[in-house]
C-alpha positions as CSV (number, residue, x, y, z in Angstrom):
1,M,-154.7,-77.8,109.2
2,M,-155.1,-74.3,107.8
3,K,-153.2,-71.7,109.8
4,H,-154.2,-68.0,109.5
5,S,-150.8,-67.0,110.7
6,L,-148.0,-64.5,110.2
7,R,-144.8,-66.5,109.7
8,G,-141.8,-66.3,107.5
9,N,-140.9,-63.1,105.7
10,V,-144.2,-61.4,106.1
11,A,-144.1,-61.9,109.8
12,W,-140.6,-60.5,110.1
13,A,-141.4,-57.5,107.9
14,L,-144.3,-56.6,110.1
15,M,-142.2,-57.1,113.2
16,V,-139.4,-55.0,112.0
17,G,-141.9,-52.2,111.2
18,A,-143.3,-52.4,114.6
19,V,-139.9,-52.4,116.3
20,L,-138.3,-49.6,114.3
21,A,-141.3,-47.3,114.0
22,F,-142.8,-48.3,117.4
23,A,-146.2,-47.9,115.8
24,C,-148.5,-50.2,114.0
25,Q,-150.6,-48.6,111.2
26,P,-154.2,-49.7,110.8
27,A,-154.5,-52.6,108.4
28,A,-157.2,-53.0,105.8
29,A,-158.1,-56.4,107.3
30,Q,-157.7,-57.5,110.9
31,I,-154.5,-59.3,111.6
32,C,-154.8,-61.9,114.4
33,P,-152.8,-61.6,116.5
34,E,-151.4,-58.1,115.6
35,L,-148.0,-57.3,116.9
36,L,-148.2,-53.9,118.8
37,G,-144.7,-53.5,120.2
38,L,-141.5,-55.2,121.5
39,W,-139.1,-55.0,124.4
40,P,-136.7,-57.4,122.8
41,Y,-133.7,-57.4,125.2
42,G,-132.2,-60.7,126.2
43,P,-129.1,-62.6,127.2
44,A,-125.6,-61.8,125.9
45,V,-124.5,-64.2,123.2
46,T,-121.9,-62.2,121.2
47,V,-119.4,-59.4,121.7
48,A,-117.0,-57.2,119.7
49,V,-114.6,-54.6,121.1
50,S,-113.3,-51.5,119.3
51,G,-111.4,-48.9,121.1
52,D,-113.2,-47.9,124.3
53,R,-116.5,-49.5,123.2
54,A,-117.9,-53.0,123.5
55,Y,-120.7,-54.0,121.2
56,V,-122.9,-56.7,122.7
57,G,-125.8,-58.7,121.3
58,S,-128.6,-58.7,123.9
59,G,-131.5,-60.6,122.4
60,A,-132.5,-58.6,119.3
61,V,-130.8,-55.5,120.5
62,L,-127.2,-54.3,119.8
63,L,-125.8,-52.5,122.9
64,V,-123.1,-50.0,122.7
65,I,-121.2,-50.0,126.0
66,D,-118.5,-47.6,127.2
67,V,-115.5,-49.7,128.5
68,S,-113.0,-47.0,128.9
69,T,-112.9,-48.0,132.5
70,P,-113.2,-51.8,132.2
71,A,-114.2,-52.2,135.9
72,T,-117.3,-50.1,135.4
73,P,-118.8,-50.5,131.9
74,F,-121.9,-48.5,131.2
75,L,-124.5,-48.3,128.4
76,L,-124.1,-45.5,125.9
77,G,-126.9,-46.5,123.5
78,D,-128.7,-49.3,121.7
79,V,-130.6,-50.2,118.6
80,V,-133.3,-52.8,118.0
81,L,-132.9,-55.2,115.2
82,P,-135.3,-57.7,113.6
83,D,-133.8,-60.9,115.0
84,I,-131.4,-62.2,117.6
85,V,-127.9,-60.7,117.3
86,R,-125.5,-63.5,116.5
87,G,-122.3,-61.9,115.5
88,V,-120.7,-58.4,115.3
89,A,-117.7,-56.9,113.5
90,V,-116.8,-53.2,113.8
91,E,-114.9,-51.1,111.3
92,G,-114.7,-47.3,111.5
93,D,-118.1,-45.8,112.3
94,Y,-120.1,-48.9,111.5
95,A,-121.0,-52.1,113.2
96,Y,-121.8,-55.0,110.9
97,V,-124.3,-57.3,112.7
98,V,-125.6,-60.7,111.6
99,C,-129.0,-61.6,112.9
100,G,-129.8,-65.2,112.0
101,H,-132.6,-65.4,109.5
102,S,-132.6,-61.6,109.0
103,G,-129.1,-61.6,107.4
104,L,-126.7,-58.7,107.7
105,R,-127.6,-55.3,109.3
106,V,-125.4,-52.3,109.1
107,V,-125.5,-50.0,112.0
108,S,-124.0,-46.5,112.2
109,V,-122.3,-46.0,115.6
110,S,-120.8,-42.6,114.8
111,I,-123.0,-41.3,117.6
112,P,-122.7,-44.0,120.2
113,A,-125.7,-42.8,122.2
114,A,-127.9,-43.1,119.2
115,P,-126.8,-46.0,117.0
116,V,-129.0,-46.4,113.9
117,E,-129.5,-49.1,111.2
118,V,-128.6,-47.6,107.9
119,G,-128.6,-50.6,105.6
120,W,-129.2,-54.3,105.3
121,V,-129.1,-57.3,103.0
122,D,-130.8,-60.6,103.6
123,T,-128.9,-63.9,103.3
124,P,-130.4,-67.2,102.1
125,A,-130.0,-69.1,105.4
126,W,-128.9,-68.4,109.0
127,A,-126.3,-65.7,109.4
128,G,-124.3,-66.7,112.5
129,D,-120.9,-64.9,112.3
130,I,-119.1,-62.2,110.3
131,A,-115.7,-60.8,109.5
132,V,-115.1,-57.5,107.6
133,D,-112.0,-56.8,105.5
134,S,-111.1,-54.2,102.9
135,G,-114.7,-53.2,102.1
136,Y,-116.2,-56.6,102.2
137,A,-118.2,-58.5,104.8
138,Y,-117.8,-62.2,104.9
139,V,-120.8,-64.0,106.5
140,A,-121.0,-67.5,107.8
141,D,-124.5,-68.3,106.7
142,G,-125.3,-71.8,108.0
143,S,-126.5,-74.1,105.3
144,S,-125.8,-71.6,102.5
145,G,-122.1,-71.4,103.3
146,L,-120.0,-68.3,102.8
147,R,-121.6,-65.1,101.5
148,V,-119.5,-62.2,100.4
149,I,-121.1,-58.8,100.6
150,S,-119.7,-55.5,99.4
151,V,-120.0,-52.8,102.1
152,A,-118.2,-50.1,100.1
153,N,-121.4,-48.2,100.6
154,P,-122.6,-49.2,104.1
155,A,-126.1,-47.9,103.3
156,L,-126.3,-50.2,100.3
157,P,-124.7,-53.5,101.0
158,N,-125.0,-56.0,98.2
159,E,-123.9,-59.6,97.8
160,V,-121.2,-60.1,95.2
161,G,-120.2,-63.7,95.7
162,S,-120.8,-66.9,97.6
163,V,-119.7,-70.5,97.9
164,A,-121.2,-73.5,99.5
165,T,-119.4,-75.2,102.3
166,P,-119.5,-79.0,103.1
167,G,-120.9,-78.4,106.5
168,Y,-122.9,-75.7,108.3
169,A,-121.0,-72.4,108.4
170,L,-121.1,-71.1,112.0
171,G,-117.9,-69.1,112.5
172,I,-115.5,-67.2,110.3
173,A,-112.0,-65.6,110.4
174,V,-110.3,-63.8,107.6
175,A,-106.6,-63.5,107.2
176,S,-104.0,-63.1,104.3
177,G,-106.5,-63.5,101.5
178,H,-108.3,-66.5,103.0
179,A,-111.5,-67.1,104.8
180,Y,-111.4,-69.8,107.5
181,I,-114.9,-71.3,108.2
182,A,-115.8,-73.2,111.4
183,D,-118.1,-75.5,109.4
184,G,-120.0,-77.4,112.0
185,S,-119.7,-81.2,111.5
186,A,-117.3,-80.7,108.6
187,G,-114.6,-79.0,110.8
188,L,-112.4,-76.3,109.3
189,S,-113.0,-75.2,105.7
190,V,-110.6,-72.9,103.9
191,F,-111.4,-70.6,101.0
192,S,-109.3,-68.2,98.9
193,I,-110.9,-64.7,98.8
194,A,-108.2,-63.2,96.6
195,T,-111.1,-62.4,94.3
196,P,-113.9,-61.7,96.7
197,A,-116.6,-62.1,94.1
198,S,-115.3,-65.7,93.4
199,P,-114.3,-67.4,96.6
200,T,-112.8,-70.8,95.9
201,D,-112.3,-73.9,98.0
202,V,-108.6,-74.5,98.7
203,G,-108.5,-76.8,101.7
204,A,-110.2,-78.4,104.7
205,L,-109.6,-80.4,107.8
206,D,-112.3,-82.4,109.5
207,T,-112.3,-82.1,113.3
208,P,-113.6,-84.7,115.6
209,G,-116.3,-82.5,117.1
210,H,-118.6,-79.7,115.9
211,A,-116.7,-76.6,114.8
212,N,-118.4,-73.6,116.3
213,D,-115.8,-70.8,116.1
214,V,-112.4,-70.1,114.6
215,V,-109.7,-67.4,115.1
216,V,-106.4,-67.0,113.3
217,S,-103.1,-66.0,114.8
218,G,-100.1,-66.0,112.5
219,S,-99.8,-69.4,110.9
220,L,-102.2,-71.1,113.3
221,A,-106.0,-71.5,113.4
222,F,-107.7,-72.2,116.7
223,V,-111.0,-74.0,116.5
224,A,-113.6,-74.2,119.2
225,D,-114.8,-77.7,118.5
226,S,-117.8,-78.2,120.8
227,A,-117.3,-81.4,122.9
228,S,-113.9,-81.9,121.4
229,G,-112.5,-78.8,123.0
230,L,-109.8,-76.6,121.4
231,R,-108.0,-77.7,118.2
232,V,-104.8,-76.1,117.2
233,I,-104.2,-76.3,113.4
234,S,-101.3,-75.2,111.3
235,I,-102.4,-73.2,108.2
236,S,-98.9,-72.3,107.0
237,N,-100.1,-74.0,103.8
238,P,-103.9,-73.1,103.7
239,A,-104.4,-75.9,101.1
240,L,-103.2,-78.5,103.6
241,P,-104.3,-77.6,107.2
242,V,-102.8,-79.9,109.7
243,E,-103.7,-80.4,113.3
244,L,-100.8,-79.9,115.6
245,G,-102.4,-80.3,119.0
246,F,-105.6,-80.1,121.1
247,V,-106.9,-79.9,124.6
248,D,-110.2,-81.4,125.6
249,T,-112.0,-78.9,127.7
250,P,-114.6,-80.1,130.2
251,G,-117.6,-78.2,128.7
252,T,-118.7,-77.4,125.2
253,A,-116.3,-75.1,123.3
254,L,-118.4,-72.4,121.7
255,G,-115.9,-69.6,121.1
256,V,-112.2,-68.9,121.1
257,A,-109.8,-65.9,121.1
258,V,-106.0,-65.6,121.2
259,A,-103.6,-63.1,122.7
260,G,-100.0,-64.0,122.4
261,S,-99.2,-67.4,123.8
262,L,-102.6,-67.7,125.5
263,A,-105.9,-68.9,124.0
264,F,-109.2,-68.2,125.7
265,V,-112.1,-70.6,125.3
266,A,-115.8,-69.9,125.9
267,D,-116.6,-73.4,127.2
268,Q,-120.2,-72.8,128.0
269,Y,-120.9,-74.5,131.3
270,G,-117.3,-75.5,131.5
271,K,-116.6,-71.8,132.2
272,F,-113.9,-69.5,130.8
273,R,-110.8,-71.5,130.1
274,Q,-107.3,-70.1,129.8
275,I,-105.1,-72.3,127.5
276,D,-101.3,-72.0,127.2
277,V,-100.5,-72.4,123.5
278,S,-96.8,-71.5,123.6
279,N,-96.2,-75.0,122.4
280,P,-99.0,-75.5,119.8
281,A,-98.4,-79.2,119.8
282,I,-99.1,-79.5,123.5
283,P,-101.7,-76.9,124.5
284,V,-102.3,-76.8,128.3
285,D,-105.5,-75.9,130.1
286,V,-103.9,-73.8,132.8
287,A,-106.8,-72.1,134.5
288,F,-110.5,-71.5,134.5
289,L,-112.9,-68.8,135.8
290,S,-116.6,-68.8,136.4
291,T,-118.0,-65.7,134.6
292,G,-121.5,-66.2,136.1
293,S,-123.5,-68.4,133.8
294,S,-122.7,-69.9,130.4
295,T,-119.8,-68.5,128.5
296,E,-121.0,-68.1,124.9
297,S,-118.3,-66.2,123.1
298,V,-115.0,-64.4,123.8
299,V,-112.8,-61.8,122.1
300,A,-109.4,-60.5,123.2
301,A,-108.6,-56.8,123.1
302,G,-106.5,-54.3,125.0
303,G,-104.9,-56.9,127.2
304,L,-108.3,-58.2,128.4
305,A,-110.7,-61.0,127.5
306,W,-114.3,-59.9,126.9
307,V,-116.9,-62.6,127.5
308,A,-120.5,-62.7,126.4
309,D,-121.9,-64.8,129.3
310,D,-125.6,-65.4,128.5
311,H,-127.3,-64.8,131.8
312,G,-124.2,-63.0,133.1
313,G,-124.1,-60.3,130.4
314,L,-120.8,-58.8,129.4
315,V,-117.9,-59.9,131.6
316,V,-114.4,-58.4,131.5
317,V,-111.5,-60.7,132.5
318,D,-107.9,-59.9,133.0
319,A,-106.3,-63.0,131.5
320,S,-102.9,-61.6,130.8
321,V,-101.1,-63.7,133.4
322,S,-101.0,-67.4,132.7
323,G,-102.8,-69.3,135.4
324,S,-104.4,-66.3,137.1
325,P,-107.4,-65.0,135.2
326,A,-109.4,-62.4,137.3
327,L,-112.7,-60.7,137.0
328,V,-112.4,-57.0,136.3
329,G,-115.9,-55.8,135.7
330,S,-119.3,-56.6,134.1
331,Y,-122.4,-55.2,132.6
332,Q,-125.6,-57.1,133.2
333,T,-127.9,-57.7,130.2
334,A,-131.5,-58.5,130.4
335,G,-131.4,-62.3,130.6
336,Y,-134.2,-64.8,129.7
337,S,-137.9,-63.7,130.1
338,L,-139.6,-66.8,131.6
339,S,-142.9,-65.7,132.9
340,V,-145.2,-62.6,133.0
341,A,-148.3,-61.2,134.6
342,T,-150.0,-58.0,133.6
343,A,-152.3,-55.4,135.3
344,A,-152.7,-51.7,135.5
345,G,-150.7,-51.2,132.3
346,L,-147.6,-52.9,133.9
347,A,-146.1,-56.2,133.0
348,F,-144.3,-58.0,135.8
349,V,-141.7,-60.2,134.2
350,G,-139.9,-63.2,135.8
351,V,-136.4,-63.2,134.3
352,A,-133.4,-65.6,134.6
353,P,-131.1,-64.9,136.3
354,E,-133.0,-64.1,139.5
355,T,-134.8,-61.0,138.5
356,L,-138.3,-59.4,138.5
357,R,-138.6,-56.6,135.9
358,V,-141.5,-54.1,135.6
359,I,-142.3,-53.0,132.1
360,D,-144.7,-50.2,131.4
361,V,-147.0,-51.4,128.5
362,K,-149.6,-48.6,128.8
363,T,-148.4,-47.6,125.3
364,P,-148.2,-51.1,123.8
365,S,-146.1,-49.8,120.8
366,A,-143.4,-48.6,123.1
367,P,-142.9,-50.8,126.2
368,V,-140.3,-49.4,128.6
369,E,-138.6,-50.8,131.7
370,V,-139.4,-48.8,134.8
371,F,-137.9,-51.0,137.5
372,S,-136.1,-54.2,138.3
373,M,-135.2,-56.1,141.5
374,T,-133.4,-59.2,142.4
375,A,-135.5,-62.3,143.2
376,L,-134.4,-65.2,145.4
377,D,-134.1,-67.4,142.3
378,N,-135.4,-67.6,138.8
379,P,-139.1,-66.7,138.8
380,M,-140.8,-69.5,136.9
381,G,-144.2,-67.8,137.2
382,V,-145.8,-64.6,138.3
383,V,-149.3,-64.3,139.8
384,L,-150.8,-61.0,140.9
385,S,-153.4,-60.9,143.7
386,G,-154.3,-57.8,145.7
387,W,-151.2,-55.7,146.2
388,H,-148.8,-58.6,146.0
389,A,-147.0,-60.7,143.4
390,F,-146.4,-64.4,144.1
391,L,-143.4,-65.9,142.5
392,P,-142.5,-69.6,142.4
393,V,-138.7,-69.1,142.5
394,L,-137.4,-72.5,141.5
395,N,-134.9,-73.6,144.2
396,S,-136.2,-71.1,146.8
397,G,-139.9,-71.9,147.0
398,L,-142.5,-69.2,147.1
399,E,-141.5,-65.5,147.2
400,I,-144.0,-62.8,148.0
401,I,-143.5,-59.3,146.6
402,D,-145.1,-56.1,148.0
403,L,-146.7,-54.1,145.2
404,S,-147.9,-51.2,147.3
405,V,-145.9,-49.1,144.9
406,P,-146.3,-51.2,141.7
407,T,-143.5,-49.4,139.9
408,A,-141.1,-50.1,142.8
409,P,-141.9,-53.6,144.2
410,V,-140.0,-54.9,147.3
411,H,-139.4,-58.3,148.8
412,L,-141.9,-59.0,151.6
413,S,-141.5,-62.7,152.6
414,A,-140.7,-66.2,151.3
415,L,-141.3,-69.8,152.2
416,D,-138.9,-72.4,150.9
417,T,-140.4,-75.6,149.6
418,P,-138.7,-79.0,149.4
419,G,-138.7,-79.3,145.6
420,K,-138.3,-76.8,142.8
421,A,-141.2,-74.3,142.7
422,R,-142.3,-74.1,139.0
423,G,-145.9,-72.8,139.1
424,V,-148.4,-71.2,141.5
425,A,-152.1,-70.4,141.7
426,V,-153.6,-68.1,144.3
427,V,-157.2,-68.4,145.5
428,G,-158.4,-66.6,148.6
429,G,-155.8,-66.9,151.3
430,L,-154.1,-69.9,149.9
431,A,-151.2,-70.3,147.4
432,Y,-151.0,-73.7,145.6
433,V,-147.4,-74.3,144.5
434,A,-146.4,-76.9,141.8
435,D,-143.2,-78.1,143.4
436,D,-141.7,-80.4,140.8
437,S,-140.8,-83.8,142.4
438,S,-142.4,-82.7,145.7
439,G,-145.9,-82.5,144.3
440,L,-148.4,-79.9,145.3
441,R,-147.8,-77.7,148.3
442,I,-150.6,-75.6,149.9
443,I,-149.5,-72.4,151.6
444,D,-151.5,-70.1,153.9
445,I,-150.9,-66.5,152.7
446,S,-153.7,-64.8,154.6
447,S,-150.9,-62.9,156.2
448,P,-148.5,-62.4,153.3
449,A,-145.7,-61.4,155.6
450,T,-145.7,-64.8,157.3
451,P,-146.7,-67.6,154.9
452,F,-146.7,-71.1,156.2
453,E,-147.5,-74.5,154.7
454,V,-150.8,-76.1,155.7
455,G,-150.8,-79.3,153.5
456,W,-149.3,-81.1,150.7
457,V,-149.7,-84.1,148.4
458,D,-147.1,-85.9,146.4
459,T,-147.9,-86.5,142.7
460,P,-146.4,-89.3,140.7
461,G,-144.6,-87.0,138.2
462,T,-143.0,-83.6,138.5
463,A,-145.5,-80.8,139.1
464,Y,-145.0,-78.0,136.7
465,G,-148.2,-76.0,136.6
466,V,-151.4,-75.7,138.6
467,A,-154.9,-74.1,138.4
468,V,-157.6,-74.1,141.0
469,A,-161.4,-74.0,140.8
470,G,-163.8,-74.7,143.6
471,N,-162.6,-77.7,145.7
472,Y,-160.2,-78.9,143.2
473,A,-156.6,-78.2,142.1
474,Y,-155.5,-79.4,138.6
475,V,-151.8,-80.2,138.4
476,A,-149.9,-80.4,135.1
477,D,-147.6,-83.2,136.3
478,H,-145.2,-83.4,133.4
479,G,-144.8,-87.0,132.3
480,E,-147.8,-88.1,134.4
481,G,-150.4,-85.9,132.7
482,L,-153.1,-84.0,134.5
483,R,-153.8,-84.9,138.1
484,V,-157.0,-83.8,139.9
485,I,-156.5,-83.0,143.6
486,D,-159.3,-82.5,146.1
487,V,-158.3,-79.5,148.2
488,S,-161.6,-79.0,150.1
489,V,-159.6,-79.7,153.2
490,P,-156.3,-77.9,152.5
491,A,-154.5,-79.6,155.4
492,S,-155.1,-83.0,153.8
493,P,-155.3,-82.8,150.0
494,S,-155.8,-86.0,148.0
495,E,-155.8,-87.2,144.4
496,M,-159.2,-87.9,143.0
497,G,-158.5,-88.7,139.4
498,F,-156.1,-88.3,136.5
499,V,-155.7,-88.5,132.8
500,T,-152.4,-89.0,130.9
501,T,-151.2,-86.8,128.0
502,P,-149.2,-87.9,125.0
503,D,-146.3,-85.6,126.1
504,N,-145.3,-83.7,129.1
505,A,-148.0,-81.6,130.7
506,V,-146.4,-78.3,131.7
507,A,-149.3,-75.8,132.2
508,V,-153.1,-75.9,132.6
509,A,-155.9,-73.4,132.3
510,L,-159.6,-73.8,133.3
511,S,-162.8,-72.8,131.7
512,G,-166.2,-74.1,132.8
513,H,-166.1,-77.9,132.8
514,Y,-162.9,-78.1,130.8
515,A,-159.2,-78.0,131.5
516,F,-156.9,-77.0,128.7
517,V,-153.4,-78.5,129.1
518,A,-150.2,-77.3,127.4
519,A,-148.6,-80.7,126.7
520,S,-145.3,-79.8,125.1
521,S,-144.8,-81.4,121.7
522,S,-148.4,-82.8,121.7
523,G,-149.9,-79.4,121.7
524,V,-153.1,-78.5,123.6
525,R,-155.2,-81.2,125.1
526,V,-158.8,-80.5,126.1
527,I,-160.0,-82.4,129.2
528,D,-163.6,-82.8,130.4
529,I,-163.4,-82.3,134.2
530,S,-167.2,-82.3,134.9
531,V,-166.6,-85.6,136.8
532,P,-163.4,-84.9,138.7
533,T,-162.8,-88.6,139.5
534,T,-162.8,-89.5,135.8
535,P,-161.3,-86.7,133.7
536,L,-161.5,-87.5,130.0
537,E,-159.8,-86.0,127.0
538,V,-162.4,-84.8,124.5
539,G,-160.3,-82.9,122.0
540,F,-156.8,-81.6,121.1
541,L,-154.9,-79.5,118.7
542,D,-151.4,-80.3,117.7
543,T,-149.5,-77.0,117.5
544,D,-146.6,-78.5,115.5
545,G,-144.3,-77.1,118.1
546,T,-143.7,-77.1,121.9
547,S,-146.6,-75.7,123.9
548,D,-145.2,-74.1,127.1
549,D,-148.0,-72.0,128.6
550,I,-151.7,-71.4,128.1
551,L,-154.5,-68.9,129.0
552,V,-158.2,-69.2,128.4
553,V,-160.6,-66.2,128.2
554,G,-164.1,-66.7,126.9
555,E,-164.0,-68.6,123.6
556,R,-160.3,-68.0,123.1
557,A,-157.2,-69.8,124.2
558,Y,-153.8,-68.2,124.0
559,V,-150.8,-70.5,123.7
560,A,-147.1,-69.7,124.2
561,D,-145.4,-72.1,121.8
562,R,-141.6,-72.3,122.1
563,S,-141.3,-73.1,118.4
564,N,-144.1,-71.1,116.9
565,G,-144.6,-68.1,119.1
566,L,-148.1,-66.9,120.1
567,L,-151.0,-69.1,118.9
568,V,-154.7,-68.0,119.2
569,L,-157.3,-70.8,119.3
570,D,-161.1,-70.8,118.9
571,I,-162.4,-73.1,121.7
572,S,-166.1,-72.3,121.3
573,T,-166.4,-76.0,120.6
574,P,-164.1,-77.5,123.2
575,S,-163.9,-80.9,121.5
576,G,-162.6,-79.2,118.3
577,P,-160.3,-76.4,119.0
578,T,-159.0,-74.6,115.9
579,E,-156.2,-72.2,115.3
580,I,-157.4,-68.8,114.2
581,G,-154.1,-66.9,114.3
582,A,-150.4,-67.2,115.0
583,F,-147.3,-65.0,115.2
584,D,-143.9,-66.5,115.2
585,T,-142.0,-64.3,117.7
586,I,-138.3,-63.5,117.6
587,G,-137.5,-65.7,120.6
588,K,-138.8,-68.8,122.2
589,S,-142.2,-68.0,123.8
590,E,-142.4,-69.4,127.3
591,G,-145.1,-67.5,129.1
592,L,-148.0,-65.1,128.6
593,S,-150.5,-62.9,130.2
594,L,-153.6,-61.1,129.1
595,A,-155.2,-57.9,130.5
596,G,-156.9,-54.8,129.0
597,G,-157.1,-56.2,125.5
598,I,-153.4,-57.0,125.1
599,V,-151.5,-60.2,125.3
600,V,-147.9,-60.0,126.6
601,V,-145.6,-62.8,125.7
602,A,-142.5,-63.7,127.7
603,D,-140.3,-64.4,124.8
604,S,-137.3,-66.0,126.5
605,N,-134.1,-64.8,124.7
606,A,-136.0,-61.9,123.1
607,G,-137.7,-60.2,126.0
608,L,-141.3,-59.3,125.6
609,A,-143.7,-59.1,122.7
610,V,-147.0,-57.3,123.0
611,F,-150.1,-58.2,120.9
612,D,-153.8,-57.4,120.7
613,D,-156.0,-60.2,122.0
614,C,-157.8,-61.0,118.7
615,R,-161.2,-60.3,120.2
616,E,-163.5,-57.7,118.6
617,V,-165.2,-57.0,122.0
618,I,-163.2,-56.3,125.1
619,F,-165.1,-57.5,128.1
620,D,-165.1,-55.0,130.9
621,D,-165.2,-57.5,133.8
622,G,-162.7,-57.1,136.6
623,F,-160.2,-59.5,135.2
624,E,-159.6,-57.6,132.0
625,A,-159.9,-54.0,133.3
626,L,-156.6,-52.2,133.9
627,G,-157.2,-51.7,137.6
628,T,-155.2,-53.1,140.5
629,S,-158.4,-53.8,142.5
630,A,-159.3,-56.5,140.0
631,W,-156.0,-58.4,140.0
632,S,-156.7,-62.1,140.3
633,S,-155.1,-65.4,139.6
634,I,-158.4,-67.0,138.7
635,Q,-159.1,-67.4,135.0
636,P,-162.7,-66.8,134.0
């Protein structure tokens, strides 16, 4: 299958240009889809602390945060980078940032309110962690091992040496002329860097788990070893590392830091763990603390532990007293963008954890957040109708938001549902909620302040998405394909027909006599629904990824593909859909919307991406016009 797509280095070069310049210059030939702008903020996955500042990776953005008063951190400035921030090291006036497939980026932080990228060098693989020492940056670069980069001139970093590692280099610590690599399935790998241009393998110790991170304190190395917890290793002889002791933590050990006789483990869903390592042979898990979501990484500085907590942002912990860690303060980062709806130049974004954000996209090259509010739970979808937003909020049912002032929405009402609300369609005075294991729920919203359920029907699978046309609701029922529900009598809906899909059906869009189903790893399935009792698959397109959401407008289908970003399909012949364009976004595309000639992608861990819609003619019907009077949940 030929793909007219922007992937790999060309895609990233164009994306970087759009981000850093916040403008896209006209191209000689039309790019489809063309990236117009980014709002690439996301969850916190890494943190470094230097003096009174914390440096936090939030999606593809480096945040500079004032922590002079740890109880009340506040943002000083930020800089957008070309990929997810994976690791940070700070030395002097520079932050050295590794960004996955975009290598090492050097950021001047001499003016904290205006950090700026001043230099970069790509690495061959996936840059996941970094240490800086004596004018050199040492990068754990995944499958390409250890890369040694001279940063004597921060504006012109250049690679001077490298060495392969036996595993997959994920974490790194540098001490006493050696680099210690958390080497994935190969455990701990040790290299001499006495001559930085010629690092040499001197020792290794395989660990029972998957080594994610390493920190060195004196003659000991502490390894966060995934499901095998914390491993304490003697490196008094770097050529012969020996495990002294371990503690099996309840979660997945992703990061580790040490302060004196205490080790701190970022144990993902196993929370923040405080480990007494005063006797390295018998480390003891003495206490834990929930930091909000998923502890991803941790550093120790100034008598405190600083945690990058995914959903929970930057969390400051006083862990100085064994057995009594305590929360001190926090700074909330953007979280995961799950869903989006757009109208009147505003994008309403459903974000985990439990947030609705309003992003102004009137100038597509420079999206800007204008408001955020707390939702009852994670908004798995957003539908706009009239002056209201309807949110399926997972464990809390249907939440209705008043948009009388679109830039300052407020909670109006809610109706809990028995399952997990994952999708919603609004037609007339009714909301149709895809409620996971509780099937399809039909809710009267004619008075939005007082919604009530009028009918429901159980589906055999788990209802993820729904679209409605005429007397029928079409439910994407996960492992049970597409279900056709007669809703002509809302109080007593009933299933009329169904068709299975090769993989989980998670979203559905309608156009004429066809339903277009996003079916996870089996791509887009085209279903003829002209006879609702016997829907029939007539075509498909394998997207080579994981299709999560779909919209149809005219002869175009737009697919949010978790693996491949935004895909644009020509569906003028429904039985033979073809890909006419693609753009692999920074994050994992989960949702999308289209209005006014722009497509806005909810890009999960990388915020939002804004594109043109690949159509030469912008229809001026109500659905596409940027006017609130035309807001509708019904796709043409």
